[in-house]
C-alpha positions as CSV (number, residue, x, y, z in Angstrom):
1,M,9.4,-9.1,-33.9
2,S,7.8,-11.3,-31.3
3,E,5.1,-13.7,-32.3
4,E,2.0,-14.8,-30.6
5,K,0.0,-17.7,-31.8
6,V,-3.9,-16.9,-32.3
7,E,-6.7,-19.6,-32.4
8,L,-9.4,-18.4,-35.0
9,K,-12.6,-20.2,-35.2
10,G,-12.9,-22.4,-37.9
11,K,-9.3,-21.9,-39.2
12,K,-6.0,-23.2,-38.3
13,R,-3.7,-21.6,-35.9
14,E,-2.0,-18.3,-37.1
15,K,0.8,-16.5,-35.9
16,R,0.2,-12.8,-34.7
17,K,3.3,-10.7,-35.0
18,I,4.1,-8.1,-32.3
19,K,6.6,-5.5,-32.5
20,Y,8.5,-6.0,-29.3
21,P,8.6,-9.1,-26.9
22,L,6.3,-8.7,-24.0
23,P,6.1,-10.1,-20.4
24,D,4.5,-13.3,-19.9
25,A,1.4,-12.0,-18.0
26,H,0.7,-15.6,-16.8
27,L,3.1,-14.9,-14.3
28,T,3.1,-12.1,-11.7
29,L,6.0,-9.7,-11.6
30,D,7.4,-11.2,-8.5
31,K,7.3,-14.7,-10.1
32,Q,9.0,-13.4,-13.3
33,L,11.8,-11.9,-11.0
34,E,12.1,-15.2,-9.3
35,V,12.6,-16.6,-12.6
36,L,15.4,-14.1,-13.4
37,R,17.1,-14.9,-9.9
38,G,16.8,-18.6,-10.8
39,Y,18.9,-17.8,-14.0
40,V,21.7,-16.3,-11.6
41,V,21.7,-19.4,-9.5
42,A,21.5,-21.8,-12.0
43,S,24.3,-20.3,-13.8
44,E,26.3,-20.2,-10.9
45,K,26.6,-16.4,-11.1
46,G,27.4,-16.2,-14.7
47,S,30.0,-18.9,-14.9
48,K,28.2,-21.1,-17.2
49,S,25.2,-21.1,-19.9
50,V,21.8,-22.5,-18.8
51,G,18.6,-23.5,-20.3
52,Y,15.1,-22.7,-19.4
53,E,14.5,-26.3,-18.2
54,E,17.0,-26.0,-15.6
55,V,15.5,-23.0,-14.5
56,A,12.1,-24.1,-14.1
57,R,13.1,-27.1,-12.2
58,L,15.1,-24.9,-9.7
59,V,12.2,-22.2,-9.2
60,S,9.3,-24.9,-9.5
61,I,7.6,-23.0,-12.2
62,G,6.4,-24.7,-15.6
63,K,9.0,-25.0,-18.6
64,S,6.5,-23.1,-20.9
65,R,6.2,-20.0,-18.4
66,V,9.9,-20.0,-17.9
67,S,10.6,-19.9,-21.5
68,G,8.0,-17.4,-22.0
69,C,9.8,-14.8,-20.0
70,N,13.1,-15.3,-22.0
71,K,12.6,-13.0,-25.0
72,F,11.5,-10.0,-22.7
73,F,14.3,-10.5,-20.5
74,E,16.7,-10.4,-23.5
75,S,15.2,-7.5,-24.9
76,V,15.8,-5.6,-21.6
77,G,19.3,-6.5,-21.4
78,L,18.8,-8.9,-18.4
79,L,19.6,-12.0,-20.1
80,K,22.0,-12.7,-23.0
81,S,21.7,-15.5,-25.5
82,V,24.7,-17.6,-26.0
83,K,25.8,-17.9,-29.3
84,G,26.1,-21.3,-31.0
85,Q,24.0,-22.8,-27.9
86,R,20.4,-22.7,-29.0
87,G,18.0,-21.9,-25.9
88,K,21.0,-21.2,-23.5
89,Y,21.4,-17.8,-21.7
90,M,23.7,-16.0,-19.3
91,P,22.5,-13.3,-16.8
92,S,24.0,-10.0,-17.3
93,N,26.7,-8.5,-15.0
94,E,23.9,-6.0,-13.8
95,V,21.3,-8.9,-13.2
96,I,24.2,-10.7,-11.0
97,D,25.0,-7.5,-9.0
98,W,21.1,-7.0,-8.4
99,N,20.7,-10.6,-7.0
100,N,23.7,-10.1,-4.7
101,K,22.4,-7.0,-3.2
102,Y,18.7,-8.1,-3.2
103,Q,19.5,-10.7,-0.5
104,W,20.6,-7.9,1.7
105,D,18.7,-4.7,0.6
106,S,15.9,-5.6,-2.0
107,E,14.8,-2.0,-2.5
108,S,18.1,-0.3,-3.0
109,A,19.0,-3.3,-5.3
110,K,16.5,-2.1,-7.6
111,L,18.5,1.0,-8.6
112,I,21.2,-1.3,-10.1
113,L,18.7,-2.6,-12.9
114,K,17.2,1.0,-13.5
115,P,19.7,2.1,-16.0
116,L,18.9,-1.0,-18.3
117,F,15.0,-0.4,-18.1
118,E,15.5,3.4,-18.8
119,E,17.1,2.4,-22.2
120,T,13.9,0.3,-23.2
121,W,11.5,1.3,-25.7
122,F,8.7,1.5,-23.6
123,A,10.5,3.7,-20.9
124,K,11.7,6.0,-23.7
125,L,8.0,6.1,-25.2
126,T,6.6,6.9,-21.5
127,K,9.4,9.7,-21.2
128,K,8.6,11.1,-24.3
129,S,5.0,11.3,-23.5
130,L,5.7,13.1,-20.2
131,E,7.7,15.6,-21.9
132,V,4.3,17.2,-22.9
133,K,2.8,17.1,-19.6
134,S,3.9,16.2,-16.0
135,E,1.5,13.2,-15.6
136,I,-0.1,10.6,-17.5
137,S,-3.0,8.2,-16.8
138,E,-2.1,4.4,-16.5
139,K,-4.9,4.0,-19.1
140,E,-3.7,6.4,-21.6
141,L,-0.1,5.2,-21.4
142,I,-1.4,1.5,-21.8
143,S,-3.0,2.6,-25.1
144,K,0.3,4.3,-26.3
145,L,2.2,1.3,-25.5
146,G,-0.2,-0.9,-27.3
147,V,0.0,1.1,-30.4
148,E,3.7,1.4,-30.5
149,A,4.1,-2.4,-29.8
150,E,1.4,-3.3,-32.7
151,A,-0.5,-5.1,-30.0
152,S,-4.1,-6.1,-29.6
153,P,-6.7,-5.4,-26.5
154,Q,-5.9,-8.9,-25.4
155,D,-2.1,-7.9,-24.6
156,E,-3.4,-5.6,-21.9
157,P,-2.3,-7.2,-19.0
158,A,1.5,-7.6,-20.3
159,L,1.4,-3.9,-21.4
160,R,0.3,-3.2,-17.7
161,Q,3.2,-5.3,-16.5
162,L,5.5,-2.9,-18.4
163,I,4.2,-0.3,-16.3
164,E,4.7,-2.4,-13.2
165,Y,8.2,-3.0,-14.1
166,M,9.1,0.7,-14.5
167,A,7.6,1.5,-11.4
168,T,9.3,-1.3,-9.6
169,F,12.7,-0.3,-11.0
170,K,12.2,3.4,-10.2
171,V,11.8,4.8,-13.7
172,I,8.4,6.2,-13.0
173,E,6.0,6.7,-10.2
174,K,2.2,5.9,-9.7
175,D,0.0,8.0,-7.3
176,E,-3.0,6.9,-5.5
177,K,-5.1,7.8,-8.6
178,Q,-2.9,5.7,-10.7
179,N,-1.5,8.8,-12.4
180,I,2.1,8.2,-14.0
181,S,5.1,10.6,-13.7
182,M,8.9,10.3,-14.3
183,S,10.8,9.3,-11.2
184,V,13.6,11.9,-10.2
185,G,16.9,10.7,-8.5
186,G,15.5,7.5,-7.1
187,I,13.6,9.4,-4.3
188,S,10.0,9.4,-5.2
189,K,7.8,12.7,-5.1
190,V,5.8,10.9,-2.0
191,E,9.0,10.7,0.0
192,E,10.0,14.4,-0.8
193,G,6.4,15.2,0.2
194,E,6.7,13.4,3.4
195,K,10.1,15.2,4.4
196,E,8.1,18.6,3.7
197,V,5.5,17.8,6.0
198,K,7.8,16.7,8.8
199,I,9.7,19.8,8.7
200,E,6.6,22.0,8.9
201,K,5.3,20.1,11.6
202,E,8.5,20.4,13.8
203,Y,8.7,24.1,13.1
204,K,5.5,26.4,13.9
205,N,6.7,29.2,11.8
206,P,8.5,27.9,8.7
207,I,11.1,29.8,7.1
208,Q,12.4,30.1,3.5
209,V,15.9,30.1,3.1
210,N,17.8,30.5,-0.3
211,I,21.0,28.1,0.1
212,F,23.8,27.6,-2.5
213,L,25.5,24.4,-1.9
214,G,28.5,23.2,-3.8
215,I,27.1,19.8,-4.7
216,N,26.3,18.5,-8.1
217,I,22.9,16.5,-8.1
218,S,22.4,14.4,-11.1
219,P,19.9,11.5,-12.1
220,E,23.1,9.2,-11.9
221,M,23.6,10.1,-8.3
222,P,23.0,6.9,-5.9
223,E,20.2,7.1,-3.7
224,E,22.2,6.5,-0.5
225,E,24.2,9.9,-1.4
226,L,21.1,12.0,-2.1
227,R,19.5,10.8,1.1
228,R,22.9,11.8,2.9
229,V,22.9,15.4,1.4
230,V,19.1,15.8,2.7
231,R,19.9,14.3,6.2
232,I,22.9,16.7,6.6
233,F,20.7,19.8,5.4
234,I,17.9,18.8,7.8
235,D,20.3,18.1,10.8
236,E,22.0,21.7,10.1
237,I,18.3,23.2,10.4
238,K,17.8,21.4,13.6
239,R,21.0,22.7,15.0
240,G,20.0,26.4,14.1
241,N,22.8,26.6,11.8
242,I,20.8,27.7,9.0
243,G,18.1,30.2,9.7
244,D,17.2,34.0,9.5
245,E,20.2,36.6,9.6
């Protein structure tokens, strides 16, 4: 369990136990990811263990704030503690790969960490909640996460960041009304909707065609491959190879 200190009026400081480590909400998600990239750089891409003090100097963020990220990062599998070296960590292979690709394509790089976040307690709880209904409000999900984590209302900012992490790494989607649904195949429902609208605008008389393709599409299919299949399908429509018989 993660522990947080609480100041009670007229009493000594006590430790409040939380079931799971939560993000340090004193830092924005962007700053937390900056800390994560700092571990990759400071460790020379995983060639040596590194402590939070060195990372704090590198990213110019307070030592206590960097240290406050470690337990959550470790619980997700982003960092690994080093046996026999107290306070020392190594970035996971996935984080090293993510950081390498982030420098060239920050959006597609997010899919590298998606599997790690899918295995977290908060992603599994979200998925279970969405098995009953297709979407859930952010407020309702925060309440469910708080109950499961045995957190208190004062932890709401950190619980909200759990949702932000899932949305950032393509585990879930949030619409303009802050309703949440599961992400499918790395392409959002918004993107799919934009494709449908674009096709309807290009064709005055949209047609319905049943097509059987010898392609297996799974949640593990890379986003680039899924997009390639969609582009091929749209190109064939434009060429007139697919239409009424």
